[in-house]
Each structure stands twice: as structure tokens, then as C-alpha cells.
gemmi code that builds the backbone of each chain (N, CA, C; Angstrom):
import gemmi

chains = {
    "A": [
        ("ALA", (8.880, 11.403, -10.716), (7.580, 10.793, -10.469), (6.885, 11.522, -9.310)),
        ("GLN", (5.562, 11.576, -9.407), (4.789, 12.229, -8.359), (4.417, 11.217, -7.298)),
        ("SER", (4.345, 11.661, -6.061), (3.794, 10.821, -5.005), (3.164, 11.698, -3.942)),
        ("VAL", (2.182, 11.139, -3.261), (1.469, 11.849, -2.220), (1.443, 10.971, -0.983)),
        ("SER", (1.780, 11.553, 0.150), (1.816, 10.805, 1.394), (0.882, 11.433, 2.403)),
        ("GLN", (-0.045, 10.645, 2.901), (-0.928, 11.107, 3.964), (-0.521, 10.368, 5.232)),
        ("HIS", (-0.206, 11.116, 6.257), (0.461, 10.550, 7.426), (-0.463, 9.736, 8.308)),
        ("ASN", (-1.702, 10.163, 8.407), (-2.641, 9.514, 9.315), (-3.621, 8.691, 8.504)),
        ("HIS", (-3.690, 7.408, 8.803), (-4.623, 6.571, 8.057), (-5.987, 6.510, 8.738)),
        ("HIS", (-5.972, 6.557, 10.065), (-7.214, 6.536, 10.822), (-7.116, 7.565, 11.946)),
        ("VAL", (-8.119, 8.419, 12.022), (-8.160, 9.445, 13.063), (-9.526, 9.397, 13.729)),
        ("ILE", (-9.508, 9.422, 15.036), (-10.753, 9.461, 15.812), (-10.728, 10.711, 16.680)),
        ("LEU", (-11.760, 11.526, 16.542), (-11.862, 12.763, 17.311), (-13.239, 12.881, 17.931)),
        ("SER", (-13.305, 13.614, 19.012), (-14.598, 13.953, 19.606), (-15.118, 15.221, 18.953)),
        ("GLU", (-16.425, 15.374, 18.930), (-17.000, 16.599, 18.380), (-16.411, 17.819, 19.073)),
        ("ALA", (-16.209, 18.870, 18.286), (-15.649, 20.152, 18.739), (-14.125, 20.133, 18.821)),
        ("ALA", (-13.515, 18.973, 18.638), (-12.052, 18.937, 18.626), (-11.535, 19.568, 17.331)),
        ("SER", (-10.286, 19.998, 17.354), (-9.684, 20.557, 16.145), (-9.065, 19.433, 15.319)),
        ("LEU", (-9.040, 19.651, 14.015), (-8.559, 18.633, 13.089), (-7.390, 19.162, 12.277)),
        ("GLU", (-6.374, 18.344, 12.119), (-5.337, 18.627, 11.136), (-4.909, 17.312, 10.515)),
        ("LEU", (-5.069, 17.187, 9.213), (-4.650, 16.008, 8.476), (-3.447, 16.378, 7.612)),
        ("GLY", (-2.415, 15.573, 7.729), (-1.181, 15.880, 7.024), (-1.160, 15.339, 5.606)),
        ("CYS", (-0.532, 16.097, 4.718), (-0.337, 15.675, 3.335), (0.993, 16.235, 2.858)),
        ("ASN", (1.861, 15.366, 2.397), (3.115, 15.784, 1.781), (3.201, 15.188, 0.390)),
        ("TYR", (3.863, 15.867, -0.482), (3.957, 15.375, -1.847), (5.385, 15.507, -2.340)),
        ("SER", (5.682, 14.762, -3.383), (6.959, 14.924, -4.055), (6.687, 15.115, -5.532)),
        ("TYR", (7.254, 16.172, -6.050), (7.099, 16.501, -7.473), (8.076, 17.612, -7.776)),
        ("GLY", (8.717, 17.534, -8.927), (9.775, 18.481, -9.237), (9.340, 19.811, -9.798)),
        ("GLY", (8.062, 19.985, -10.041), (7.617, 21.221, -10.663), (6.420, 21.821, -9.960)),
        ("THR", (5.750, 22.703, -10.663), (4.559, 23.352, -10.116), (3.409, 22.359, -10.064)),
        ("VAL", (2.669, 22.403, -8.983), (1.549, 21.480, -8.835), (0.287, 22.230, -8.441)),
        ("ASN", (-0.820, 21.623, -8.786), (-2.103, 22.021, -8.232), (-2.416, 21.027, -7.124)),
        ("LEU", (-3.044, 21.493, -6.063), (-3.264, 20.659, -4.881), (-4.737, 20.608, -4.535)),
        ("PHE", (-5.173, 19.461, -4.069), (-6.586, 19.241, -3.797), (-6.782, 18.405, -2.538)),
        ("TRP", (-7.929, 18.622, -1.920), (-8.463, 17.694, -0.940), (-9.853, 17.276, -1.416)),
        ("TYR", (-10.040, 15.964, -1.497), (-11.338, 15.406, -1.819), (-11.867, 14.677, -0.584)),
        ("VAL", (-13.177, 14.581, -0.488), (-13.803, 13.918, 0.651), (-14.862, 12.929, 0.154)),
        ("GLN", (-14.955, 11.827, 0.857), (-15.990, 10.845, 0.542), (-16.767, 10.548, 1.813)),
        ("TYR", (-17.973, 11.061, 1.905), (-18.841, 10.773, 3.045), (-19.418, 9.359, 2.886)),
        ("PRO", (-19.771, 8.721, 3.985), (-20.286, 7.350, 3.916), (-21.435, 7.222, 2.922)),
        ("GLY", (-21.290, 6.283, 2.008), (-22.345, 6.023, 1.032), (-22.441, 7.029, -0.094)),
        ("GLN", (-21.502, 7.960, -0.153), (-21.556, 8.981, -1.201), (-20.321, 8.901, -2.088)),
        ("HIS", (-20.363, 9.666, -3.171), (-19.240, 9.678, -4.086), (-18.181, 10.685, -3.635)),
        ("LEU", (-17.005, 10.549, -4.178), (-15.927, 11.499, -3.923), (-16.333, 12.888, -4.393)),
        ("GLN", (-16.005, 13.883, -3.581), (-16.308, 15.257, -4.000), (-15.193, 16.189, -3.550)),
        ("LEU", (-15.057, 17.278, -4.271), (-13.997, 18.235, -4.000), (-14.290, 19.017, -2.727)),
        ("LEU", (-13.285, 19.093, -1.857), (-13.404, 19.844, -0.618), (-12.790, 21.236, -0.781)),
        ("LEU", (-11.590, 21.267, -1.347), (-10.934, 22.534, -1.649), (-9.766, 22.290, -2.589)),
        ("LYS", (-9.259, 23.402, -3.150), (-8.176, 23.289, -4.134), (-7.258, 24.502, -4.029)),
        ("TYR", (-6.008, 24.296, -4.424), (-5.036, 25.378, -4.485), (-4.327, 25.332, -5.834)),
        ("PHE", (-4.312, 26.491, -6.506), (-3.578, 26.590, -7.760), (-2.433, 27.584, -7.633)),
        ("SER", (-2.721, 28.744, -7.075), (-1.696, 29.774, -6.925), (-2.255, 30.856, -6.004)),
        ("GLY", (-1.397, 31.798, -5.646), (-1.860, 32.919, -4.834), (-1.780, 32.623, -3.356)),
        ("ASP", (-2.759, 33.105, -2.611), (-2.780, 32.948, -1.162), (-2.646, 31.471, -0.802)),
        ("PRO", (-1.604, 31.121, -0.045), (-1.394, 29.698, 0.268), (-2.413, 29.125, 1.247)),
        ("LEU", (-3.209, 29.982, 1.850), (-4.263, 29.513, 2.747), (-5.575, 29.528, 1.965)),
        ("VAL", (-6.116, 28.355, 1.738), (-7.344, 28.272, 0.949), (-8.484, 27.749, 1.814)),
        ("LYS", (-9.654, 28.250, 1.522), (-10.827, 27.825, 2.269), (-11.739, 27.014, 1.362)),
        ("GLY", (-12.310, 25.976, 1.957), (-13.213, 25.136, 1.201), (-14.592, 25.119, 1.813)),
        ("ILE", (-15.312, 24.073, 1.469), (-16.673, 23.958, 1.973), (-16.677, 23.468, 3.415)),
        ("LYS", (-17.768, 23.723, 4.101), (-18.028, 23.196, 5.444), (-16.970, 23.599, 6.454)),
        ("GLY", (-16.366, 24.757, 6.284), (-15.437, 25.279, 7.279), (-14.030, 24.723, 7.215)),
        ("PHE", (-13.719, 23.945, 6.203), (-12.381, 23.393, 6.060), (-11.446, 24.414, 5.408)),
        ("GLU", (-10.184, 24.319, 5.738), (-9.157, 25.125, 5.107), (-7.885, 24.302, 4.988)),
        ("ALA", (-7.009, 24.731, 4.097), (-5.731, 24.045, 3.941), (-4.661, 25.076, 3.658)),
        ("GLU", (-3.452, 24.761, 4.102), (-2.328, 25.670, 3.905), (-1.251, 24.997, 3.085)),
        ("PHE", (-0.857, 25.655, 2.019), (0.216, 25.174, 1.172), (1.525, 25.768, 1.681)),
        ("ILE", (2.452, 24.906, 2.062), (3.784, 25.356, 2.465), (4.769, 24.770, 1.460)),
        ("LYS", (5.194, 25.607, 0.532), (6.014, 25.129, -0.581), (7.332, 24.532, -0.108)),
        ("SER", (7.938, 25.168, 0.887), (9.249, 24.704, 1.360), (9.172, 23.341, 2.017)),
        ("LYS", (7.995, 22.973, 2.470), (7.817, 21.675, 3.122), (7.070, 20.695, 2.230)),
        ("PHE", (6.726, 21.106, 1.035), (5.953, 20.262, 0.123), (4.719, 19.708, 0.847)),
        ("SER", (4.051, 20.572, 1.576), (2.920, 20.106, 2.360), (1.657, 20.874, 2.023)),
        ("PHE", (0.532, 20.233, 2.267), (-0.779, 20.831, 2.028), (-1.725, 20.232, 3.060)),
        ("ASN", (-1.594, 20.664, 4.294), (-2.361, 20.093, 5.397), (-3.763, 20.660, 5.477)),
        ("LEU", (-4.674, 19.791, 5.822), (-6.092, 20.148, 5.937), (-6.413, 20.429, 7.394)),
        ("ARG", (-7.197, 21.474, 7.633), (-7.521, 21.838, 9.008), (-9.004, 22.201, 9.135)),
        ("LYS", (-9.493, 22.007, 10.351), (-10.821, 22.506, 10.706), (-10.806, 22.776, 12.201)),
        ("PRO", (-11.223, 23.949, 12.627), (-11.098, 24.316, 14.049), (-11.961, 23.459, 14.976)),
        ("SER", (-13.132, 23.056, 14.491), (-14.058, 22.334, 15.350), (-14.865, 21.354, 14.505)),
        ("VAL", (-14.579, 20.067, 14.670), (-15.244, 19.069, 13.825), (-16.622, 18.729, 14.366)),
        ("GLN", (-17.452, 18.250, 13.429), (-18.797, 17.803, 13.781), (-18.935, 16.334, 13.414)),
        ("TRP", (-19.948, 15.699, 13.978), (-20.175, 14.293, 13.690), (-20.313, 14.070, 12.176)),
        ("SER", (-20.899, 15.054, 11.488), (-21.135, 14.929, 10.054), (-19.845, 15.008, 9.226)),
        ("ASP", (-18.727, 15.298, 9.868), (-17.440, 15.312, 9.160), (-16.830, 13.918, 9.043)),
        ("THR", (-17.462, 12.939, 9.653), (-16.994, 11.562, 9.513), (-16.968, 11.186, 8.044)),
        ("ALA", (-15.796, 10.809, 7.557), (-15.618, 10.582, 6.125), (-14.202, 10.105, 5.859)),
        ("GLU", (-13.945, 9.801, 4.589), (-12.594, 9.487, 4.116), (-12.089, 10.722, 3.378)),
        ("TYR", (-10.859, 11.139, 3.699), (-10.287, 12.348, 3.126), (-9.058, 12.000, 2.294)),
        ("PHE", (-9.027, 12.510, 1.080), (-7.928, 12.210, 0.158), (-7.257, 13.502, -0.284)),
        ("CYS", (-5.952, 13.505, -0.176), (-5.144, 14.587, -0.714), (-4.717, 14.184, -2.127)),
        ("ALA", (-4.644, 15.139, -3.041), (-4.263, 14.812, -4.413), (-3.462, 15.956, -5.017)),
        ("ILE", (-2.564, 15.595, -5.938), (-1.798, 16.607, -6.653), (-1.986, 16.411, -8.149)),
        ("GLN", (-1.792, 17.493, -8.865), (-1.861, 17.464, -10.323), (-0.654, 18.231, -10.833)),
        ("GLY", (0.209, 17.532, -11.570), (1.341, 18.191, -12.174), (0.865, 19.247, -13.148)),
        ("TYR", (1.616, 20.325, -13.262), (1.130, 21.478, -14.015), (0.870, 21.150, -15.470)),
        ("SER", (1.613, 20.192, -16.010), (1.470, 19.887, -17.432), (0.624, 18.651, -17.684)),
        ("GLY", (0.039, 18.113, -16.639), (-0.719, 16.888, -16.805), (-2.173, 17.051, -16.440)),
        ("TYR", (-2.911, 16.019, -16.701), (-4.338, 16.021, -16.407), (-4.677, 15.105, -15.240)),
        ("ALA", (-3.834, 14.117, -15.012), (-4.134, 13.121, -13.989), (-4.016, 13.705, -12.593)),
        ("LEU", (-4.874, 13.229, -11.705), (-4.715, 13.508, -10.288), (-4.018, 12.307, -9.656)),
        ("ASN", (-3.046, 12.604, -8.800), (-2.334, 11.568, -8.068), (-2.801, 11.648, -6.617)),
        ("PHE", (-3.510, 10.620, -6.166), (-4.120, 10.643, -4.840), (-3.242, 9.960, -3.798)),
        ("GLY", (-3.359, 10.422, -2.566), (-2.799, 9.702, -1.444), (-3.699, 8.532, -1.080)),
        ("LYS", (-3.286, 7.777, -0.047), (-4.052, 6.596, 0.331), (-5.318, 6.918, 1.122)),
        ("GLY", (-5.409, 8.140, 1.592), (-6.610, 8.543, 2.299), (-6.465, 8.458, 3.806)),
        ("THR", (-7.259, 9.259, 4.487), (-7.356, 9.236, 5.945), (-8.811, 9.065, 6.315)),
        ("SER", (-9.063, 8.050, 7.129), (-10.425, 7.804, 7.590), (-10.637, 8.553, 8.900)),
        ("LEU", (-11.577, 9.469, 8.897), (-11.882, 10.275, 10.083), (-13.204, 9.825, 10.680)),
        ("LEU", (-13.173, 9.520, 11.973), (-14.393, 9.200, 12.712), (-14.554, 10.247, 13.802)),
        ("VAL", (-15.682, 10.928, 13.775), (-15.980, 11.921, 14.807), (-17.059, 11.356, 15.708)),
        ("THR", (-16.738, 11.259, 16.993), (-17.679, 10.684, 17.946), (-18.430, 11.789, 18.684)),
        ("PRO", (-19.696, 11.521, 19.016), (-20.514, 12.549, 19.706), (-19.944, 12.871, 21.094)),
    ],
    "B": [
        ("ASP", (-30.334, 18.089, -12.486), (-29.069, 17.970, -13.215), (-28.401, 16.657, -12.801)),
        ("ALA", (-28.343, 15.703, -13.732), (-27.772, 14.409, -13.389), (-26.281, 14.553, -13.204)),
        ("GLY", (-25.792, 13.869, -12.207), (-24.353, 13.832, -12.007), (-23.759, 12.756, -12.885)),
        ("VAL", (-22.610, 12.258, -12.484), (-21.936, 11.198, -13.222), (-22.605, 9.875, -12.883)),
        ("THR", (-22.987, 9.146, -13.909), (-23.627, 7.853, -13.677), (-22.772, 6.743, -14.257)),
        ("GLN", (-22.683, 5.663, -13.493), (-21.872, 4.521, -13.899), (-22.702, 3.247, -13.839)),
        ("SER", (-22.372, 2.321, -14.744), (-23.033, 1.018, -14.712), (-22.057, -0.053, -15.182)),
        ("PRO", (-22.212, -1.281, -14.678), (-23.071, -1.656, -13.554), (-22.452, -1.209, -12.230)),
        ("THR", (-23.194, -1.302, -11.174), (-22.664, -0.902, -9.872), (-21.803, -1.999, -9.262)),
        ("HIS", (-22.191, -3.244, -9.502), (-21.419, -4.378, -9.011), (-21.389, -5.448, -10.092)),
        ("LEU", (-20.268, -6.142, -10.190), (-20.210, -7.279, -11.085), (-19.116, -8.233, -10.647)),
        ("ILE", (-19.342, -9.496, -10.967), (-18.388, -10.553, -10.627), (-17.979, -11.248, -11.911)),
        ("LYS", (-16.683, -11.400, -12.091), (-16.125, -12.075, -13.255), (-15.107, -13.104, -12.787)),
        ("THR", (-14.726, -13.966, -13.703), (-13.668, -14.929, -13.399), (-12.403, -14.565, -14.180)),
        ("ARG", (-11.304, -15.081, -13.692), (-10.024, -14.786, -14.333), (-10.061, -15.114, -15.828)),
        ("GLY", (-9.465, -14.249, -16.624), (-9.406, -14.459, -18.055), (-10.551, -13.834, -18.831)),
        ("GLN", (-11.628, -13.513, -18.116), (-12.761, -12.896, -18.798), (-12.486, -11.437, -19.115)),
        ("GLN", (-13.426, -10.863, -19.838), (-13.338, -9.461, -20.208), (-14.515, -8.711, -19.603)),
        ("VAL", (-14.318, -7.423, -19.307), (-15.393, -6.634, -18.707), (-15.466, -5.260, -19.368)),
        ("THR", (-16.681, -4.748, -19.470), (-16.897, -3.392, -19.973), (-17.689, -2.598, -18.947)),
        ("LEU", (-17.171, -1.473, -18.567), (-17.823, -0.577, -17.618), (-18.206, 0.703, -18.355)),
        ("ARG", (-19.326, 1.280, -17.958), (-19.853, 2.425, -18.688), (-20.026, 3.648, -17.797)),
        ("CYS", (-19.935, 4.808, -18.425), (-19.996, 6.058, -17.678), (-20.654, 7.143, -18.519)),
        ("SER", (-21.579, 7.854, -17.895), (-22.151, 9.053, -18.512), (-21.720, 10.249, -17.684)),
        ("PRO", (-21.101, 11.223, -18.323), (-20.580, 12.359, -17.561), (-21.691, 13.287, -17.097)),
        ("LYS", (-21.325, 14.135, -16.208), (-22.239, 15.178, -15.743), (-22.619, 16.068, -16.928)),
        ("SER", (-23.856, 16.546, -16.910), (-24.321, 17.413, -17.973), (-23.394, 18.618, -18.131)),
        ("GLY", (-23.009, 18.891, -19.375), (-22.121, 20.026, -19.655), (-20.651, 19.680, -19.628)),
        ("HIS", (-20.314, 18.453, -19.236), (-18.913, 18.019, -19.198), (-18.567, 17.232, -20.446)),
        ("ASP", (-17.323, 17.387, -20.894), (-16.917, 16.715, -22.122), (-15.664, 15.861, -21.941)),
        ("THR", (-15.148, 15.809, -20.744), (-13.902, 15.075, -20.469), (-14.184, 14.001, -19.429)),
        ("VAL", (-13.715, 12.798, -19.701), (-13.958, 11.675, -18.787), (-12.635, 11.036, -18.394)),
        ("SER", (-12.474, 10.824, -17.108), (-11.289, 10.132, -16.586), (-11.740, 8.878, -15.859)),
        ("TRP", (-10.883, 7.877, -15.884), (-11.150, 6.633, -15.169), (-10.062, 6.408, -14.125)),
        ("TYR", (-10.501, 5.967, -12.959), (-9.581, 5.668, -11.867), (-9.910, 4.286, -11.308)),
        ("GLN", (-8.869, 3.619, -10.813), (-9.035, 2.347, -10.121), (-8.733, 2.561, -8.648)),
        ("GLN", (-9.637, 2.121, -7.781), (-9.409, 2.249, -6.349), (-9.447, 0.874, -5.702)),
        ("ALA", (-8.285, 0.381, -5.359), (-8.195, -0.890, -4.641), (-8.543, -0.652, -3.175)),
        ("LEU", (-8.881, -1.720, -2.477), (-9.287, -1.616, -1.078), (-8.177, -0.986, -0.237)),
        ("GLY", (-8.530, 0.050, 0.500), (-7.564, 0.689, 1.382), (-6.583, 1.623, 0.690)),
        ("GLN", (-6.812, 1.880, -0.582), (-5.913, 2.739, -1.350), (-6.670, 3.946, -1.896)),
        ("GLY", (-5.913, 4.931, -2.344), (-6.527, 6.049, -3.036), (-6.747, 5.698, -4.493)),
        ("PRO", (-7.568, 6.478, -5.172), (-7.796, 6.230, -6.603), (-6.501, 6.363, -7.402)),
        ("GLN", (-6.333, 5.477, -8.382), (-5.176, 5.534, -9.281), (-5.652, 5.819, -10.693)),
        ("PHE", (-5.019, 6.776, -11.326), (-5.407, 7.238, -12.652), (-5.137, 6.176, -13.707)),
        ("ILE", (-6.185, 5.867, -14.490), (-6.009, 4.906, -15.588), (-5.788, 5.666, -16.897)),
        ("PHE", (-6.767, 6.475, -17.294), (-6.631, 7.325, -18.468), (-7.738, 8.377, -18.493)),
        ("GLN", (-7.541, 9.339, -19.404), (-8.518, 10.398, -19.607), (-8.850, 10.500, -21.084)),
        ("TYR", (-10.130, 10.725, -21.359), (-10.591, 10.886, -22.730), (-11.189, 12.276, -22.942)),
        ("TYR", (-10.821, 12.842, -24.074), (-11.361, 14.139, -24.493), (-11.446, 14.122, -26.012)),
        ("GLU", (-12.537, 14.580, -26.536), (-12.773, 14.585, -27.995), (-12.522, 13.200, -28.587)),
        ("GLU", (-12.986, 12.206, -27.859), (-12.956, 10.810, -28.314), (-11.537, 10.244, -28.450)),
        ("GLU", (-10.578, 10.959, -27.881), (-9.193, 10.492, -27.931), (-8.662, 10.315, -26.508)),
        ("GLU", (-7.778, 9.349, -26.345), (-7.105, 9.179, -25.054), (-6.073, 10.289, -24.934)),
        ("ARG", (-6.242, 11.137, -23.949), (-5.387, 12.319, -23.825), (-4.193, 12.071, -22.907)),
        ("GLN", (-4.391, 11.249, -21.908), (-3.289, 10.904, -21.022), (-3.572, 9.526, -20.437)),
        ("ARG", (-2.496, 8.784, -20.190), (-2.638, 7.434, -19.684), (-1.754, 7.256, -18.467)),
        ("GLY", (-2.272, 6.543, -17.494), (-1.491, 6.220, -16.319), (-0.713, 4.931, -16.530)),
        ("ASN", (-0.167, 4.412, -15.456), (0.693, 3.236, -15.534), (-0.133, 1.957, -15.456)),
        ("PHE", (-0.917, 1.705, -16.454), (-1.735, 0.512, -16.543), (-1.421, -0.220, -17.837)),
        ("PRO", (-1.487, -1.557, -17.803), (-1.153, -2.322, -19.014), (-2.185, -2.127, -20.123)),
        ("ASP", (-1.809, -2.601, -21.300), (-2.675, -2.453, -22.477), (-3.980, -3.229, -22.356)),
        ("ARG", (-4.054, -4.122, -21.365), (-5.326, -4.843, -21.140), (-6.447, -3.858, -20.794)),
        ("PHE", (-6.062, -2.695, -20.331), (-7.029, -1.650, -20.007), (-7.152, -0.730, -21.224)),
        ("SER", (-8.340, -0.634, -21.743), (-8.576, 0.242, -22.883), (-9.881, 0.979, -22.677)),
        ("GLY", (-10.043, 2.027, -23.454), (-11.246, 2.820, -23.281), (-11.754, 3.372, -24.588)),
        ("HIS", (-12.861, 4.049, -24.433), (-13.475, 4.666, -25.611), (-14.345, 5.802, -25.129)),
        ("GLN", (-14.415, 6.852, -25.935), (-15.357, 7.920, -25.656), (-16.227, 8.120, -26.882)),
        ("PHE", (-17.497, 8.276, -26.671), (-18.466, 8.403, -27.748), (-18.771, 9.878, -28.013)),
        ("PRO", (-19.392, 10.154, -29.174), (-19.693, 11.561, -29.512), (-20.541, 12.272, -28.471)),
        ("ASN", (-21.331, 11.523, -27.705), (-22.156, 12.173, -26.678), (-21.389, 12.320, -25.353)),
        ("TYR", (-20.079, 12.086, -25.399), (-19.139, 12.227, -24.271), (-19.168, 11.064, -23.286)),
        ("SER", (-20.098, 10.142, -23.422), (-20.074, 8.988, -22.545), (-18.837, 8.147, -22.844)),
        ("SER", (-18.525, 7.253, -21.936), (-17.267, 6.529, -22.064), (-17.409, 5.090, -21.584)),
        ("GLU", (-16.547, 4.250, -22.092), (-16.451, 2.867, -21.644), (-15.011, 2.566, -21.240)),
        ("LEU", (-14.900, 1.720, -20.229), (-13.615, 1.163, -19.833), (-13.691, -0.336, -20.067)),
        ("ASN", (-12.746, -0.872, -20.814), (-12.675, -2.297, -21.085), (-11.419, -2.872, -20.444)),
        ("VAL", (-11.592, -4.003, -19.804), (-10.443, -4.702, -19.248), (-10.483, -6.133, -19.774)),
        ("ASN", (-9.410, -6.532, -20.448), (-9.306, -7.887, -20.997), (-8.483, -8.790, -20.098)),
        ("ALA", (-8.655, -10.091, -20.285), (-7.824, -11.086, -19.578), (-7.718, -10.754, -18.094)),
        ("LEU", (-8.863, -10.695, -17.453), (-8.925, -10.263, -16.061), (-8.029, -11.092, -15.149)),
        ("LEU", (-7.399, -10.388, -14.218), (-6.575, -10.992, -13.178), (-7.240, -10.758, -11.830)),
        ("LEU", (-6.866, -11.578, -10.850), (-7.420, -11.384, -9.505), (-7.147, -9.965, -9.002)),
        ("GLY", (-5.979, -9.453, -9.360), (-5.578, -8.125, -8.905), (-6.367, -6.980, -9.524)),
        ("ASP", (-7.211, -7.301, -10.495), (-8.050, -6.252, -11.088), (-9.287, -5.977, -10.242)),
        ("SER", (-9.495, -6.777, -9.214), (-10.629, -6.546, -8.314), (-10.450, -5.189, -7.645)),
        ("ALA", (-11.436, -4.327, -7.835), (-11.321, -2.960, -7.321), (-12.612, -2.213, -7.606)),
        ("LEU", (-12.659, -0.991, -7.103), (-13.736, -0.061, -7.436), (-13.233, 0.798, -8.591)),
        ("TYR", (-13.976, 0.846, -9.668), (-13.584, 1.638, -10.822), (-14.437, 2.905, -10.849)),
        ("LEU", (-13.751, 4.012, -10.777), (-14.418, 5.312, -10.694), (-14.293, 6.067, -12.004)),
        ("CYS", (-15.397, 6.635, -12.403), (-15.414, 7.528, -13.549), (-15.567, 8.948, -13.009)),
        ("ALA", (-14.848, 9.860, -13.620), (-14.933, 11.259, -13.201), (-15.027, 12.134, -14.436)),
        ("SER", (-15.848, 13.139, -14.381), (-15.965, 14.028, -15.534), (-15.563, 15.445, -15.160)),
        ("SER", (-15.198, 16.189, -16.175), (-14.826, 17.593, -16.005), (-15.090, 18.297, -17.328)),
        ("ALA", (-14.935, 19.608, -17.312), (-15.207, 20.395, -18.508), (-13.916, 21.014, -19.011)),
        ("VAL", (-13.629, 20.845, -20.281), (-12.413, 21.416, -20.857), (-12.475, 22.924, -20.730)),
        ("GLY", (-11.306, 23.518, -20.575), (-11.264, 24.954, -20.351), (-11.391, 25.265, -18.886)),
        ("ARG", (-11.991, 24.355, -18.176), (-12.031, 24.446, -16.728), (-11.422, 23.176, -16.157)),
        ("ASP", (-10.468, 22.617, -16.941), (-9.859, 21.356, -16.499), (-8.837, 21.663, -15.434)),
        ("THR", (-9.319, 21.942, -14.283), (-8.452, 22.379, -13.203), (-8.324, 21.316, -12.138)),
        ("GLY", (-8.630, 20.090, -12.509), (-8.558, 19.031, -11.525), (-9.808, 18.915, -10.697)),
        ("GLU", (-10.785, 19.776, -10.976), (-12.048, 19.657, -10.257), (-12.875, 18.601, -10.958)),
        ("LEU", (-12.831, 17.417, -10.395), (-13.509, 16.283, -10.989), (-14.796, 15.989, -10.257)),
        ("PHE", (-15.767, 15.539, -11.033), (-17.029, 15.084, -10.472), (-17.062, 13.572, -10.649)),
        ("PHE", (-17.142, 12.864, -9.548), (-17.035, 11.417, -9.563), (-18.404, 10.757, -9.536)),
        ("GLY", (-18.451, 9.568, -10.159), (-19.601, 8.713, -10.006), (-19.460, 7.845, -8.776)),
        ("GLU", (-20.456, 6.993, -8.564), (-20.453, 6.115, -7.387), (-19.489, 4.941, -7.567)),
        ("GLY", (-19.153, 4.656, -8.816), (-18.200, 3.582, -9.069), (-18.851, 2.272, -9.465)),
        ("SER", (-18.043, 1.436, -10.094), (-18.429, 0.057, -10.420), (-17.489, -0.860, -9.664)),
        ("ARG", (-18.040, -1.679, -8.813), (-17.198, -2.581, -8.017), (-17.065, -3.910, -8.742)),
        ("LEU", (-15.829, -4.199, -9.138), (-15.519, -5.428, -9.871), (-14.839, -6.423, -8.954)),
        ("THR", (-15.375, -7.625, -8.932), (-14.751, -8.724, -8.200), (-14.348, -9.783, -9.207)),
        ("VAL", (-13.078, -10.156, -9.185), (-12.560, -11.194, -10.082), (-12.255, -12.430, -9.255)),
        ("LEU", (-12.888, -13.539, -9.613), (-12.697, -14.791, -8.856), (-11.794, -15.758, -9.618)),
    ],
}
model = gemmi.Model(1)
for chain_id, residues in chains.items():
    chain = gemmi.Chain(chain_id)
    for i, (resn, *xyz) in enumerate(residues, 1):
        res = gemmi.Residue()
        res.name, res.seqid = resn, gemmi.SeqId(i, " ")
        for name, pos in zip(("N", "CA", "C"), xyz):
            atom = gemmi.Atom()
            atom.name, atom.element = name, gemmi.Element(name[0])
            atom.pos, atom.b_iso = gemmi.Position(*pos), 0.0
            res.add_atom(atom)
        chain.add_residue(res)
    model.add_chain(chain)
structure = gemmi.Structure()
structure.add_model(model)
structure.setup_entities()
């Protein structure tokens, strides 16, 4: 069975601080990995994705994530957050032979001025 | 270019009733997935429809059923509603051949069961 664990449920940062959100998963095979974001009042949207190749992937708005296969992790990072990054962040996995996305519980990020 | 549209946005039902939620996919998309998001949780996969057939189903009881129409729009039906069915129901669309997990989500239908 697949599962996704996001370690931080609520994170509060000041603007310009660095961000790292943890995501670990359990799955016995090859997976595709995703980070989705939901800004206040908006719908869920894709932030970045990893399928294969370079384990460091870059997404929109300066976000990046690193896939570490040995640790079953796909942590999200941003060197310097802005107030506009306040949002809910969801890590998700997709088993190679399936269509469903399995989401974590999400991390609520609040960036203060 | 219209994104994913869902209706209704909010609805209240009582236990035992039935509900139908509707979704129109993003233009150019032919695959529709439904997710349930309970308060404080991540979205949970209910099922996916492609070519008017249920292609994959998550761990939801048979009370949850769906349909996809020739124009790719979709409905989610829930029978014999329980209090625990109260949640945000999200529709997401994607395009076959590019089914890489890149989903486009609607705003959701918030169902409250009393």
C-alpha cells in the first residue's frame, strides 16, 4: 500500500527565511512524485513533479524539490520565501502502474511580513 | 480557456439522502478524477473516468458511483449519505497520453451532511 507522510502540519516563517517541507513516502515500486499548492481561495495546482532523471527538480515561483531514493523522500525547498507563498502544500505520489495520486495531509505555511 | 468547473459549490443534505455532483473538465482534457478532501486531510482518490469507463477506483464503498458523458463531463453520485461523507469533493481533469499525474483541479463542491 502507498502512503505519504508530511512531517510539518503548520509552519510559520518570516519573509526571506528559507523553507524546507518534508515529505516521505512508502511504496514498493517506482513512483512519480509531486508537490501541489493551494493558495488561499484558489484551487489546487501543480507546483512541481519528478518522474525520472535529475533528482533535483525545479518548479514554479522559485521552488525546488530533491528526490532521495534511499530515504524515500521528496522534500520541498525555497531559499527565500515571500508573503505570497502563504498556502497549503501537498506532497503526492503516483504508483508507476496506477492513475491515482496519493496525497499527504498537507502543510499549512504562513509567511509573515 | 475555461478551467475545471464544478457544481454546485455548496450543498447541505441529510443522512440517507442522495447527492449528485457535476464536473466539466478543462478544455482539451478527456480524463476526469474525483477526490474527497475531509477537513484537515489531503485529497483521497475516489475514482477516475476515461472513455466513459471507470478506469481505477480508490477505497470507497459502492455508495459512491460515477459517470462520464461523451463530452467528457462527469458526475459523482453518493447514495445513502452518512455524516462522514461531509467533505470537499474535488474534480480534476487531465489529458490521456499526458496522464502524468498533472491534474487540473476545480474549486470543489462542499457537501455537508446533517
